[in-house]
C-alpha atoms as an extended CHARMM CRD file, in Angstrom:
* protein
*
       311  EXT
         1         1  MET       CA             96.3940000000       82.7580000000       99.2000000000  PROA      1               0.0000000000
         2         2  SER       CA             92.8200000000       81.5180000000       99.3500000000  PROA      2               0.0000000000
         3         3  ASP       CA             91.5850000000       78.5940000000       97.2640000000  PROA      3               0.0000000000
         4         4  ILE       CA             89.8700000000       81.0860000000       94.9440000000  PROA      4               0.0000000000
         5         5  ASP       CA             93.1230000000       83.0360000000       94.5230000000  PROA      5               0.0000000000
         6         6  HSD       CA             94.9080000000       79.7990000000       93.6280000000  PROA      6               0.0000000000
         7         7  GLN       CA             92.2180000000       79.0040000000       91.0490000000  PROA      7               0.0000000000
         8         8  ILE       CA             92.5570000000       82.4630000000       89.4920000000  PROA      8               0.0000000000
         9         9  ALA       CA             96.3590000000       82.1150000000       89.3670000000  PROA      9               0.0000000000
        10        10  ASP       CA             96.1080000000       78.6870000000       87.7150000000  PROA      10              0.0000000000
        11        11  MET       CA             93.6190000000       80.0160000000       85.1560000000  PROA      11              0.0000000000
        12        12  LEU       CA             95.9170000000       82.9390000000       84.3540000000  PROA      12              0.0000000000
        13        13  GLN       CA             98.8060000000       80.5770000000       83.6580000000  PROA      13              0.0000000000
        14        14  ALA       CA             96.5630000000       78.4190000000       81.4600000000  PROA      14              0.0000000000
        15        15  LEU       CA             95.4180000000       81.5070000000       79.5620000000  PROA      15              0.0000000000
        16        16  LYS       CA             98.9990000000       82.7060000000       79.0700000000  PROA      16              0.0000000000
        17        17  ALA       CA             99.8600000000       79.2640000000       77.6900000000  PROA      17              0.0000000000
        18        18  LEU       CA             97.2690000000       79.9060000000       74.9650000000  PROA      18              0.0000000000
        19        19  ASN       CA             99.3940000000       82.9290000000       73.9820000000  PROA      19              0.0000000000
        20        20  PRO       CA             96.3410000000       85.0200000000       73.0800000000  PROA      20              0.0000000000
        21        21  GLN       CA             96.8220000000       87.8760000000       70.6400000000  PROA      21              0.0000000000
        22        22  ARG       CA             96.6390000000       91.4490000000       71.8480000000  PROA      22              0.0000000000
        23        23  GLY       CA             93.0990000000       92.7660000000       71.8320000000  PROA      23              0.0000000000
        24        24  SER       CA             89.8580000000       90.8090000000       72.0940000000  PROA      24              0.0000000000
        25        25  HSD       CA             89.4650000000       87.5820000000       70.1400000000  PROA      25              0.0000000000
        26        26  GLU       CA             86.9730000000       84.7430000000       69.9590000000  PROA      26              0.0000000000
        27        27  THR       CA             88.5060000000       81.3440000000       70.6720000000  PROA      27              0.0000000000
        28        28  SER       CA             87.7190000000       77.9910000000       69.0920000000  PROA      28              0.0000000000
        29        29  VAL       CA             84.8880000000       77.7700000000       71.6430000000  PROA      29              0.0000000000
        30        30  PRO       CA             81.9920000000       79.7630000000       70.1010000000  PROA      30              0.0000000000
        31        31  GLY       CA             81.1480000000       82.8070000000       72.2000000000  PROA      31              0.0000000000
        32        32  PHE       CA             84.2170000000       82.4520000000       74.4570000000  PROA      32              0.0000000000
        33        33  PHE       CA             86.6870000000       85.3480000000       74.1950000000  PROA      33              0.0000000000
        34        34  THR       CA             90.1650000000       86.1730000000       75.4530000000  PROA      34              0.0000000000
        35        35  HSD       CA             91.2330000000       89.7510000000       76.1540000000  PROA      35              0.0000000000
        36        36  ARG       CA             94.8580000000       90.8720000000       76.4270000000  PROA      36              0.0000000000
        37        37  HSD       CA             96.0480000000       94.4800000000       76.5680000000  PROA      37              0.0000000000
        38        38  GLU       CA             99.5350000000       95.8380000000       77.1700000000  PROA      38              0.0000000000
        39        39  CYS       CA             98.7610000000       99.5670000000       77.2340000000  PROA      39              0.0000000000
        40        40  GLU       CA             95.8560000000      101.7520000000       78.2830000000  PROA      40              0.0000000000
        41        41  MET       CA             93.7380000000      101.9160000000       75.1520000000  PROA      41              0.0000000000
        42        42  PRO       CA             91.2260000000      104.6530000000       74.3800000000  PROA      42              0.0000000000
        43        43  LEU       CA             87.6640000000      103.8680000000       75.3940000000  PROA      43              0.0000000000
        44        44  THR       CA             86.2250000000      101.2000000000       73.0990000000  PROA      44              0.0000000000
        45        45  CYS       CA             82.4770000000      101.5770000000       72.5440000000  PROA      45              0.0000000000
        46        46  SER       CA             80.0670000000       98.7060000000       72.0500000000  PROA      46              0.0000000000
        47        47  CYS       CA             76.3140000000       98.3020000000       71.7790000000  PROA      47              0.0000000000
        48        48  GLY       CA             76.7260000000       95.5180000000       74.3240000000  PROA      48              0.0000000000
        49        49  GLU       CA             75.5740000000       91.9360000000       74.6930000000  PROA      49              0.0000000000
        50        50  LEU       CA             74.5680000000       89.4380000000       77.3550000000  PROA      50              0.0000000000
        51        51  ALA       CA             77.8720000000       88.2240000000       78.7670000000  PROA      51              0.0000000000
        52        52  CYS       CA             79.7930000000       87.1020000000       81.8190000000  PROA      52              0.0000000000
        53        53  SER       CA             83.4020000000       88.2440000000       82.0650000000  PROA      53              0.0000000000
        54        54  LEU       CA             86.1790000000       87.5120000000       84.5370000000  PROA      54              0.0000000000
        55        55  ILE       CA             89.4030000000       89.4540000000       85.0860000000  PROA      55              0.0000000000
        56        56  LEU       CA             92.4440000000       87.2720000000       85.6990000000  PROA      56              0.0000000000
        57        57  SER       CA             95.0360000000       90.0630000000       85.8650000000  PROA      57              0.0000000000
        58        58  GLY       CA             94.7130000000       93.8530000000       86.0350000000  PROA      58              0.0000000000
        59        59  SER       CA             91.7620000000       96.2230000000       86.2730000000  PROA      59              0.0000000000
        60        60  LYS       CA             89.0960000000       97.4570000000       83.8910000000  PROA      60              0.0000000000
        61        61  SER       CA             86.7990000000      100.4460000000       83.6470000000  PROA      61              0.0000000000
        62        62  SER       CA             83.4160000000       99.8880000000       82.0060000000  PROA      62              0.0000000000
        63        63  LEU       CA             81.0910000000      102.8130000000       81.3230000000  PROA      63              0.0000000000
        64        64  ILE       CA             77.6840000000      101.1820000000       80.9750000000  PROA      64              0.0000000000
        65        65  CYS       CA             74.7810000000      103.5010000000       80.1860000000  PROA      65              0.0000000000
        66        66  ASN       CA             76.8850000000      106.3680000000       81.5880000000  PROA      66              0.0000000000
        67        67  ARG       CA             77.5220000000      104.5010000000       84.8770000000  PROA      67              0.0000000000
        68        68  GLU       CA             81.1960000000      103.7190000000       85.5120000000  PROA      68              0.0000000000
        69        69  ILE       CA             82.0420000000      100.3020000000       86.9210000000  PROA      69              0.0000000000
        70        70  ILE       CA             85.6450000000       99.5450000000       87.9070000000  PROA      70              0.0000000000
        71        71  TYR       CA             86.5520000000       95.9690000000       88.7200000000  PROA      71              0.0000000000
        72        72  HSD       CA             89.7510000000       94.0790000000       89.2870000000  PROA      72              0.0000000000
        73        73  SER       CA             91.5530000000       90.7470000000       89.1150000000  PROA      73              0.0000000000
        74        74  GLY       CA             89.4570000000       88.0090000000       90.6780000000  PROA      74              0.0000000000
        75        75  GLU       CA             86.1520000000       89.8000000000       90.0370000000  PROA      75              0.0000000000
        76        76  GLY       CA             83.4920000000       89.2080000000       87.4110000000  PROA      76              0.0000000000
        77        77  LEU       CA             80.9900000000       91.3830000000       85.5730000000  PROA      77              0.0000000000
        78        78  LEU       CA             77.6120000000       89.9700000000       84.6080000000  PROA      78              0.0000000000
        79        79  SER       CA             75.6830000000       91.7970000000       81.8920000000  PROA      79              0.0000000000
        80        80  GLY       CA             72.1380000000       90.4940000000       82.0940000000  PROA      80              0.0000000000
        81        81  ALA       CA             70.9650000000       92.7510000000       79.2610000000  PROA      81              0.0000000000
        82        82  ALA       CA             72.6300000000       94.0920000000       76.1450000000  PROA      82              0.0000000000
        83        83  LEU       CA             73.3850000000       97.6730000000       77.1830000000  PROA      83              0.0000000000
        84        84  PRO       CA             75.6170000000      100.1770000000       75.3520000000  PROA      84              0.0000000000
        85        85  SER       CA             79.0230000000      100.3450000000       76.9980000000  PROA      85              0.0000000000
        86        86  ALA       CA             82.5120000000      101.7650000000       76.6900000000  PROA      86              0.0000000000
        87        87  TYR       CA             85.4750000000      100.0750000000       78.3010000000  PROA      87              0.0000000000
        88        88  ARG       CA             89.2460000000      100.0440000000       78.6690000000  PROA      88              0.0000000000
        89        89  ALA       CA             91.9490000000       98.2330000000       80.6060000000  PROA      89              0.0000000000
        90        90  LEU       CA             93.5550000000      100.3560000000       83.3270000000  PROA      90              0.0000000000
        91        91  ASN       CA             97.3120000000      100.7600000000       83.8320000000  PROA      91              0.0000000000
        92        92  ALA       CA             98.1660000000       97.8870000000       81.4920000000  PROA      92              0.0000000000
        93        93  SER       CA            101.7820000000       97.5580000000       80.3220000000  PROA      93              0.0000000000
        94        94  PRO       CA            104.0520000000       94.9190000000       78.7180000000  PROA      94              0.0000000000
        95        95  GLU       CA            105.3730000000       94.1620000000       82.2070000000  PROA      95              0.0000000000
        96        96  HSD       CA            101.8700000000       93.9390000000       83.6770000000  PROA      96              0.0000000000
        97        97  PRO       CA             99.4240000000       92.9630000000       80.9080000000  PROA      97              0.0000000000
        98        98  PHE       CA             95.6920000000       92.9470000000       81.3850000000  PROA      98              0.0000000000
        99        99  TYR       CA             94.1090000000       89.5010000000       80.9320000000  PROA      99              0.0000000000
       100       100  SER       CA             90.4470000000       88.5890000000       81.0610000000  PROA      100             0.0000000000
       101       101  ILE       CA             88.0120000000       86.0820000000       79.6010000000  PROA      101             0.0000000000
       102       102  SER       CA             84.3420000000       86.4020000000       78.7300000000  PROA      102             0.0000000000
       103       103  LEU       CA             81.4810000000       84.2060000000       77.6110000000  PROA      103             0.0000000000
       104       104  ARG       CA             78.5620000000       85.4520000000       75.5300000000  PROA      104             0.0000000000
       105       105  LEU       CA             75.4030000000       84.2750000000       77.2720000000  PROA      105             0.0000000000
       106       106  ASP       CA             72.4380000000       82.6190000000       75.5850000000  PROA      106             0.0000000000
       107       107  ARG       CA             69.2540000000       84.2900000000       76.8300000000  PROA      107             0.0000000000
       108       108  ALA       CA             67.0630000000       81.4810000000       75.4840000000  PROA      108             0.0000000000
       109       109  LEU       CA             69.1010000000       78.9340000000       77.4480000000  PROA      109             0.0000000000
       110       110  LEU       CA             68.9500000000       81.0580000000       80.5980000000  PROA      110             0.0000000000
       111       111  ILE       CA             65.1580000000       81.3070000000       80.2850000000  PROA      111             0.0000000000
       112       112  GLU       CA             64.8360000000       77.5670000000       79.6470000000  PROA      112             0.0000000000
       113       113  LEU       CA             66.8250000000       76.7910000000       82.7870000000  PROA      113             0.0000000000
       114       114  ALA       CA             65.0890000000       79.4880000000       84.8490000000  PROA      114             0.0000000000
       115       115  GLU       CA             61.6520000000       78.1230000000       83.9490000000  PROA      115             0.0000000000
       116       116  SER       CA             62.6100000000       74.7950000000       85.4880000000  PROA      116             0.0000000000
       117       117  MET       CA             63.3440000000       76.5040000000       88.8040000000  PROA      117             0.0000000000
       118       118  THR       CA             60.8470000000       77.5570000000       91.4710000000  PROA      118             0.0000000000
       119       119  ALA       CA             60.5180000000       81.0900000000       92.7480000000  PROA      119             0.0000000000
       120       120  ALA       CA             61.9860000000       79.9220000000       96.0580000000  PROA      120             0.0000000000
       121       121  ASP       CA             65.2950000000       78.9940000000       94.4590000000  PROA      121             0.0000000000
       122       122  ALA       CA             66.5220000000       82.5730000000       94.9230000000  PROA      122             0.0000000000
       123       123  GLN       CA             65.1420000000       85.6680000000       96.5980000000  PROA      123             0.0000000000
       124       124  PRO       CA             64.9670000000       88.4680000000       93.9840000000  PROA      124             0.0000000000
       125       125  GLN       CA             66.8350000000       91.6550000000       94.8240000000  PROA      125             0.0000000000
       126       126  PRO       CA             66.5000000000       95.1960000000       93.4400000000  PROA      126             0.0000000000
       127       127  THR       CA             68.5930000000       94.8990000000       90.3310000000  PROA      127             0.0000000000
       128       128  GLN       CA             70.5480000000       96.6760000000       87.6740000000  PROA      128             0.0000000000
       129       129  ALA       CA             71.2170000000       94.8840000000       84.4340000000  PROA      129             0.0000000000
       130       130  CYS       CA             75.0210000000       94.8760000000       84.8780000000  PROA      130             0.0000000000
       131       131  PHE       CA             76.8230000000       94.2180000000       88.1390000000  PROA      131             0.0000000000
       132       132  VAL       CA             80.1530000000       93.1080000000       89.5970000000  PROA      132             0.0000000000
       133       133  PHE       CA             80.2830000000       89.8380000000       91.5120000000  PROA      133             0.0000000000
       134       134  THR       CA             82.8050000000       87.6010000000       93.2580000000  PROA      134             0.0000000000
       135       135  PRO       CA             83.1490000000       84.2630000000       91.4290000000  PROA      135             0.0000000000
       136       136  TRP       CA             82.9360000000       80.9930000000       93.3000000000  PROA      136             0.0000000000
       137       137  LYS       CA             84.7050000000       77.6440000000       93.0070000000  PROA      137             0.0000000000
       138       138  ASP       CA             82.3140000000       75.8000000000       90.6620000000  PROA      138             0.0000000000
       139       139  LEU       CA             81.9710000000       78.7680000000       88.3100000000  PROA      139             0.0000000000
       140       140  LEU       CA             85.7520000000       79.1530000000       88.1010000000  PROA      140             0.0000000000
       141       141  GLU       CA             86.0700000000       75.4540000000       87.3180000000  PROA      141             0.0000000000
       142       142  ASP       CA             83.7320000000       75.8450000000       84.3370000000  PROA      142             0.0000000000
       143       143  PHE       CA             85.6730000000       78.8630000000       83.0620000000  PROA      143             0.0000000000
       144       144  SER       CA             88.8790000000       76.8740000000       83.5190000000  PROA      144             0.0000000000
       145       145  ARG       CA             87.3970000000       74.0770000000       81.4050000000  PROA      145             0.0000000000
       146       146  LEU       CA             86.6160000000       76.5890000000       78.6510000000  PROA      146             0.0000000000
       147       147  ILE       CA             90.2540000000       77.7390000000       78.6340000000  PROA      147             0.0000000000
       148       148  HSD       CA             91.3060000000       74.0900000000       78.3560000000  PROA      148             0.0000000000
       149       149  LEU       CA             88.8740000000       73.5170000000       75.4870000000  PROA      149             0.0000000000
       150       150  ALA       CA             90.1600000000       76.6130000000       73.6800000000  PROA      150             0.0000000000
       151       151  ALA       CA             93.5700000000       74.9300000000       73.7250000000  PROA      151             0.0000000000
       152       152  ASN       CA             92.0790000000       71.6500000000       72.4580000000  PROA      152             0.0000000000
       153       153  PRO       CA             89.7720000000       72.4910000000       69.5280000000  PROA      153             0.0000000000
       154       154  ASP       CA             89.1680000000       68.8250000000       68.7150000000  PROA      154             0.0000000000
       155       155  GLN       CA             87.1950000000       68.5060000000       71.9800000000  PROA      155             0.0000000000
       156       156  VAL       CA             85.0550000000       71.6070000000       71.5260000000  PROA      156             0.0000000000
       157       157  LYS       CA             82.1560000000       70.1510000000       69.5360000000  PROA      157             0.0000000000
       158       158  VAL       CA             81.2910000000       67.4990000000       72.1290000000  PROA      158             0.0000000000
       159       159  ARG       CA             82.3700000000       69.0350000000       75.4370000000  PROA      159             0.0000000000
       160       160  ALA       CA             81.8500000000       72.7910000000       75.0830000000  PROA      160             0.0000000000
       161       161  PRO       CA             78.0050000000       72.7290000000       74.9740000000  PROA      161             0.0000000000
       162       162  LEU       CA             77.9470000000       70.7480000000       78.2360000000  PROA      162             0.0000000000
       163       163  VAL       CA             80.3050000000       73.1340000000       80.0120000000  PROA      163             0.0000000000
       164       164  ILE       CA             78.5040000000       76.2120000000       78.7030000000  PROA      164             0.0000000000
       165       165  ARG       CA             75.1040000000       74.8670000000       79.7620000000  PROA      165             0.0000000000
       166       166  ASP       CA             76.4450000000       74.1220000000       83.2410000000  PROA      166             0.0000000000
       167       167  LEU       CA             77.9430000000       77.6050000000       83.4910000000  PROA      167             0.0000000000
       168       168  HSD       CA             74.5740000000       79.1480000000       82.6240000000  PROA      168             0.0000000000
       169       169  TYR       CA             72.9700000000       76.9860000000       85.3270000000  PROA      169             0.0000000000
       170       170  LEU       CA             75.5200000000       78.0860000000       87.9170000000  PROA      170             0.0000000000
       171       171  LEU       CA             74.8070000000       81.7510000000       87.2030000000  PROA      171             0.0000000000
       172       172  LEU       CA             71.1260000000       81.0360000000       87.9260000000  PROA      172             0.0000000000
       173       173  THR       CA             71.7880000000       79.1820000000       91.1790000000  PROA      173             0.0000000000
       174       174  GLY       CA             74.8760000000       80.8600000000       92.6470000000  PROA      174             0.0000000000
       175       175  ALA       CA             75.5310000000       84.2970000000       94.1210000000  PROA      175             0.0000000000
       176       176  THR       CA             74.4120000000       86.0040000000       90.9020000000  PROA      176             0.0000000000
       177       177  ALA       CA             70.9600000000       84.3790000000       90.9020000000  PROA      177             0.0000000000
       178       178  PRO       CA             68.9590000000       86.9330000000       92.9360000000  PROA      178             0.0000000000
       179       179  ARG       CA             69.9500000000       89.7080000000       90.5310000000  PROA      179             0.0000000000
       180       180  LEU       CA             69.8510000000       87.6950000000       87.3030000000  PROA      180             0.0000000000
       181       181  LEU       CA             66.5640000000       85.8010000000       87.6570000000  PROA      181             0.0000000000
       182       182  PRO       CA             64.2850000000       88.8930000000       87.6780000000  PROA      182             0.0000000000
       183       183  LEU       CA             65.7870000000       89.9050000000       84.3300000000  PROA      183             0.0000000000
       184       184  LEU       CA             64.5700000000       86.6460000000       82.7920000000  PROA      184             0.0000000000
       185       185  ARG       CA             61.0460000000       86.3450000000       84.1620000000  PROA      185             0.0000000000
       186       186  ASP       CA             58.3920000000       87.9240000000       81.9690000000  PROA      186             0.0000000000
       187       187  ALA       CA             56.1060000000       88.5090000000       84.9420000000  PROA      187             0.0000000000
       188       188  ALA       CA             58.7350000000       90.6410000000       86.6730000000  PROA      188             0.0000000000
       189       189  PRO       CA             59.0200000000       94.3250000000       85.6950000000  PROA      189             0.0000000000
       190       190  ALA       CA             62.7360000000       93.8290000000       85.0400000000  PROA      190             0.0000000000
       191       191  GLY       CA             61.9320000000       91.0910000000       82.5330000000  PROA      191             0.0000000000
       192       192  ALA       CA             59.6270000000       93.4260000000       80.6040000000  PROA      192             0.0000000000
       193       193  ILE       CA             62.3170000000       96.1060000000       80.5330000000  PROA      193             0.0000000000
       194       194  VAL       CA             64.9090000000       93.6490000000       79.2320000000  PROA      194             0.0000000000
       195       195  ARG       CA             62.5080000000       92.7980000000       76.3950000000  PROA      195             0.0000000000
       196       196  ALA       CA             62.1120000000       96.5220000000       75.6960000000  PROA      196             0.0000000000
       197       197  VAL       CA             65.9020000000       96.9010000000       75.6480000000  PROA      197             0.0000000000
       198       198  SER       CA             66.1250000000       94.0830000000       73.1130000000  PROA      198             0.0000000000
       199       199  TRP       CA             63.4550000000       95.7280000000       70.9540000000  PROA      199             0.0000000000
       200       200  LEU       CA             65.2240000000       99.0930000000       71.0180000000  PROA      200             0.0000000000
       201       201  ARG       CA             68.5470000000       97.4850000000       70.1130000000  PROA      201             0.0000000000
       202       202  ALA       CA             67.0020000000       95.6630000000       67.1680000000  PROA      202             0.0000000000
       203       203  ASN       CA             65.0290000000       98.7280000000       66.0120000000  PROA      203             0.0000000000
       204       204  PHE       CA             67.2990000000      101.6020000000       67.0200000000  PROA      204             0.0000000000
       205       205  ALA       CA             66.7890000000      103.3890000000       63.6820000000  PROA      205             0.0000000000
       206       206  THR       CA             62.9920000000      103.3960000000       64.1510000000  PROA      206             0.0000000000
       207       207  SER       CA             61.3300000000      106.3730000000       65.8270000000  PROA      207             0.0000000000
       208       208  ILE       CA             58.8230000000      105.3360000000       68.4870000000  PROA      208             0.0000000000
       209       209  ALA       CA             56.9420000000      107.1720000000       71.2300000000  PROA      209             0.0000000000
       210       210  ILE       CA             57.5160000000      106.0740000000       74.8180000000  PROA      210             0.0000000000
       211       211  GLU       CA             53.7450000000      105.6110000000       75.2090000000  PROA      211             0.0000000000
       212       212  GLU       CA             53.6980000000      103.0580000000       72.4000000000  PROA      212             0.0000000000
       213       213  LEU       CA             56.7490000000      101.2490000000       73.7550000000  PROA      213             0.0000000000
       214       214  ALA       CA             55.1060000000      101.0660000000       77.1860000000  PROA      214             0.0000000000
       215       215  ARG       CA             51.8940000000       99.6460000000       75.6780000000  PROA      215             0.0000000000
       216       216  MET       CA             53.9040000000       97.0090000000       73.8120000000  PROA      216             0.0000000000
       217       217  HSD       CA             55.1470000000       95.7660000000       77.1820000000  PROA      217             0.0000000000
       218       218  ASN       CA             51.8470000000       96.1120000000       79.0730000000  PROA      218             0.0000000000
       219       219  MET       CA             52.9610000000       98.9180000000       81.3670000000  PROA      219             0.0000000000
       220       220  SER       CA             51.7930000000      102.4470000000       82.0470000000  PROA      220             0.0000000000
       221       221  THR       CA             54.0040000000      105.1610000000       80.6030000000  PROA      221             0.0000000000
       222       222  SER       CA             55.1030000000      106.4570000000       84.0180000000  PROA      222             0.0000000000
       223       223  ASN       CA             55.8720000000      102.9870000000       85.4000000000  PROA      223             0.0000000000
       224       224  PHE       CA             57.6760000000      101.9680000000       82.2140000000  PROA      224             0.0000000000
       225       225  HSD       CA             59.8430000000      105.0920000000       82.3230000000  PROA      225             0.0000000000
       226       226  ARG       CA             60.6390000000      104.5590000000       86.0230000000  PROA      226             0.0000000000
       227       227  GLN       CA             61.4380000000      100.8570000000       85.6410000000  PROA      227             0.0000000000
       228       228  PHE       CA             63.5160000000      101.4370000000       82.5070000000  PROA      228             0.0000000000
       229       229  LYS       CA             65.6430000000      104.1170000000       84.1580000000  PROA      229             0.0000000000
       230       230  GLY       CA             66.0370000000      102.0110000000       87.2880000000  PROA      230             0.0000000000
       231       231  LEU       CA             67.4100000000       99.0870000000       85.2860000000  PROA      231             0.0000000000
       232       232  THR       CA             69.5450000000      100.9090000000       82.7260000000  PROA      232             0.0000000000
       233       233  GLY       CA             70.3350000000      104.2420000000       84.3740000000  PROA      233             0.0000000000
       234       234  MET       CA             68.8180000000      106.2820000000       81.5340000000  PROA      234             0.0000000000
       235       235  SER       CA             65.4820000000      107.0110000000       79.8900000000  PROA      235             0.0000000000
       236       236  PRO       CA             64.2970000000      104.9570000000       76.8800000000  PROA      236             0.0000000000
       237       237  LEU       CA             64.9950000000      107.8410000000       74.4860000000  PROA      237             0.0000000000
       238       238  GLN       CA             68.4650000000      108.4330000000       75.9630000000  PROA      238             0.0000000000
       239       239  PHE       CA             69.1300000000      104.7090000000       75.6000000000  PROA      239             0.0000000000
       240       240  GLN       CA             68.0720000000      104.6840000000       71.9530000000  PROA      240             0.0000000000
       241       241  LYS       CA             70.1570000000      107.7830000000       71.2540000000  PROA      241             0.0000000000
       242       242  GLN       CA             73.2710000000      106.1860000000       72.7650000000  PROA      242             0.0000000000
       243       243  ILE       CA             72.7530000000      102.9980000000       70.7490000000  PROA      243             0.0000000000
       244       244  ARG       CA             72.4790000000      105.1130000000       67.5860000000  PROA      244             0.0000000000
       245       245  LEU       CA             75.6400000000      107.0770000000       68.3610000000  PROA      245             0.0000000000
       246       246  PHE       CA             77.6850000000      103.9840000000       69.2680000000  PROA      246             0.0000000000
       247       247  GLU       CA             76.5590000000      102.2020000000       66.1010000000  PROA      247             0.0000000000
       248       248  ALA       CA             77.3420000000      105.2580000000       63.9710000000  PROA      248             0.0000000000
       249       249  GLN       CA             80.8140000000      105.4660000000       65.5000000000  PROA      249             0.0000000000
       250       250  ARG       CA             81.3580000000      101.7720000000       64.7480000000  PROA      250             0.0000000000
       251       251  MET       CA             80.3060000000      102.3000000000       61.1240000000  PROA      251             0.0000000000
       252       252  MET       CA             82.7100000000      105.2040000000       60.6880000000  PROA      252             0.0000000000
       253       253  LEU       CA             85.6030000000      103.3310000000       62.3190000000  PROA      253             0.0000000000
       254       254  ALA       CA             85.1020000000       99.8370000000       60.9150000000  PROA      254             0.0000000000
       255       255  GLN       CA             83.3340000000      100.5330000000       57.6210000000  PROA      255             0.0000000000
       256       256  HSD       CA             84.7770000000      103.9910000000       56.8590000000  PROA      256             0.0000000000
       257       257  ALA       CA             81.2380000000      105.3640000000       56.5050000000  PROA      257             0.0000000000
       258       258  GLN       CA             80.9020000000      109.0890000000       55.8510000000  PROA      258             0.0000000000
       259       259  VAL       CA             79.3260000000      111.2380000000       58.5790000000  PROA      259             0.0000000000
       260       260  ALA       CA             76.0250000000      111.8150000000       56.7650000000  PROA      260             0.0000000000
       261       261  GLU       CA             75.8570000000      108.1750000000       55.6730000000  PROA      261             0.0000000000
       262       262  ALA       CA             76.2480000000      106.9680000000       59.2660000000  PROA      262             0.0000000000
       263       263  ALA       CA             73.7510000000      109.5330000000       60.5430000000  PROA      263             0.0000000000
       264       264  TYR       CA             70.9870000000      108.4550000000       58.1550000000  PROA      264             0.0000000000
       265       265  ALA       CA             71.7450000000      104.7460000000       58.6570000000  PROA      265             0.0000000000
       266       266  VAL       CA             71.1380000000      104.9010000000       62.4090000000  PROA      266             0.0000000000
       267       267  GLY       CA             67.9300000000      106.9100000000       62.1600000000  PROA      267             0.0000000000
       268       268  TYR       CA             68.8500000000      110.5920000000       62.1990000000  PROA      268             0.0000000000
       269       269  GLU       CA             66.9360000000      112.8170000000       59.7920000000  PROA      269             0.0000000000
       270       270  SER       CA             69.4550000000      115.6590000000       60.1140000000  PROA      270             0.0000000000
       271       271  PRO       CA             73.2610000000      115.2120000000       59.9330000000  PROA      271             0.0000000000
       272       272  THR       CA             73.5540000000      118.5390000000       61.7610000000  PROA      272             0.0000000000
       273       273  GLN       CA             71.6150000000      117.1810000000       64.7280000000  PROA      273             0.0000000000
       274       274  PHE       CA             73.7120000000      114.0080000000       64.5830000000  PROA      274             0.0000000000
       275       275  VAL       CA             76.9750000000      115.9790000000       64.7340000000  PROA      275             0.0000000000
       276       276  ARG       CA             75.6740000000      118.0370000000       67.6540000000  PROA      276             0.0000000000
       277       277  GLU       CA             74.6180000000      114.9770000000       69.6690000000  PROA      277             0.0000000000
       278       278  TYR       CA             77.7680000000      113.0480000000       68.7240000000  PROA      278             0.0000000000
       279       279  LYS       CA             79.9240000000      115.8800000000       70.0790000000  PROA      279             0.0000000000
       280       280  ARG       CA             77.8790000000      115.9540000000       73.2750000000  PROA      280             0.0000000000
       281       281  GLN       CA             78.4010000000      112.1840000000       73.7390000000  PROA      281             0.0000000000
       282       282  PHE       CA             82.0580000000      111.8520000000       72.7180000000  PROA      282             0.0000000000
       283       283  GLY       CA             83.4420000000      115.3370000000       73.3000000000  PROA      283             0.0000000000
       284       284  ASP       CA             84.3810000000      116.0940000000       69.6930000000  PROA      284             0.0000000000
       285       285  SER       CA             83.0030000000      116.1640000000       66.1680000000  PROA      285             0.0000000000
       286       286  PRO       CA             82.6450000000      112.8020000000       64.3870000000  PROA      286             0.0000000000
       287       287  LEU       CA             85.5370000000      113.4530000000       61.9900000000  PROA      287             0.0000000000
       288       288  ARG       CA             87.9950000000      114.5350000000       64.6800000000  PROA      288             0.0000000000
       289       289  ASP       CA             86.8980000000      111.8160000000       67.1090000000  PROA      289             0.0000000000
       290       290  VAL       CA             87.2530000000      109.0240000000       64.5470000000  PROA      290             0.0000000000
       291       291  ARG       CA             90.6150000000      110.3800000000       63.3860000000  PROA      291             0.0000000000
       292       292  ARG       CA             91.8780000000      110.5460000000       66.9780000000  PROA      292             0.0000000000
       293       293  ARG       CA             90.7070000000      107.0190000000       67.7670000000  PROA      293             0.0000000000
       294       294  ARG       CA             92.3120000000      105.5820000000       64.6370000000  PROA      294             0.0000000000
       295       295  THR       CA             95.5920000000      107.2850000000       65.5420000000  PROA      295             0.0000000000
       296       296  ALA       CA             95.4220000000      105.9820000000       69.1180000000  PROA      296             0.0000000000
       297       297  PHE       CA             94.6790000000      102.4040000000       68.0390000000  PROA      297             0.0000000000
       298       298  ALA       CA             97.4910000000      102.5060000000       65.4560000000  PROA      298             0.0000000000
       299       299  ALA       CA             99.9080000000      103.8130000000       68.0980000000  PROA      299             0.0000000000
       300       300  ALA       CA             98.8690000000      101.0070000000       70.4520000000  PROA      300             0.0000000000
       301       301  ASP       CA             99.5250000000       98.4410000000       67.7130000000  PROA      301             0.0000000000
       302       302  ARG       CA            102.9860000000       99.9040000000       67.0530000000  PROA      302             0.0000000000
       303       303  PHE       CA            103.6680000000       99.9340000000       70.7860000000  PROA      303             0.0000000000
       304       304  GLY       CA            102.7670000000       96.2510000000       71.0070000000  PROA      304             0.0000000000
       305       305  VAL       CA            104.9600000000       95.2860000000       68.0560000000  PROA      305             0.0000000000
       306       306  GLU       CA            107.9140000000       97.2010000000       69.5010000000  PROA      306             0.0000000000
       307       307  ALA       CA            107.3900000000       95.5420000000       72.8780000000  PROA      307             0.0000000000
       308       308  ASP       CA            107.3650000000       92.1000000000       71.2230000000  PROA      308             0.0000000000
       309       309  GLU       CA            110.5590000000       92.8710000000       69.3220000000  PROA      309             0.0000000000
       310       310  ALA       CA            112.2810000000       94.0750000000       72.4930000000  PROA      310             0.0000000000
       311       311  ALA       CA            111.3070000000       90.9730000000       74.4480000000  PROA      311             0.0000000000
């Protein structure tokens, strides 16, 4: 085993010692999450957030803006922009659980640190907002410290901000830097697109023409469209539509919103159009899709309880 493999193995044992609950849960360290799955869940949809995740055991499929990314134990995923995504653990079982950890990133902190660096600190590369990377020793040490802090809540207030700041710095100076830095610099086209992504996420229920969105970010319409699709894999209108559909699905699942209620809340003027586009995105009508997902999640919960009782 390499030194990195040993680090990953040690972190997995430390995470298991925390005895994290099944599912995804925030720890006592704000923004730091544990993920444990013992069966292959249905795709879970999210509007996304800036985050860095690391798989300690198993494999995961993430569908980010309709682009599938599969990554495995010992690999990380850096999301440099908050893009809509759907994800699930692959081939997880009680005998071989899926374990991962993730940290929500602070864009303001990343920008603050990036502004203190010179352009020569990293050579920018053509980038997509989300990418798989191989973690390195110092980064793993910071993640290991976060696991330790999650087990020692009394130390979190003083020590966690220092570790989290250092982890942000490492992402800006390590192997991830050439692809992350352009997303943070306003002068770079990628930085303008990330700002546009943030605007669309915050205003997904608002109708806006691409021409106006391009003007807001000081770009021509054609260049804005090209840069946006290059970074996210979809057009601005497709992006906004997916955000609307994911948010509507969340409302129906978590808040038990009615179909028409969810449709109007996310910006649709016609529930009929909403149902049509929902079916195109998720493969079924809203009512049947939500019912199927609730049944699948309930079955997974029962499966987990039965596995615990049999252990």
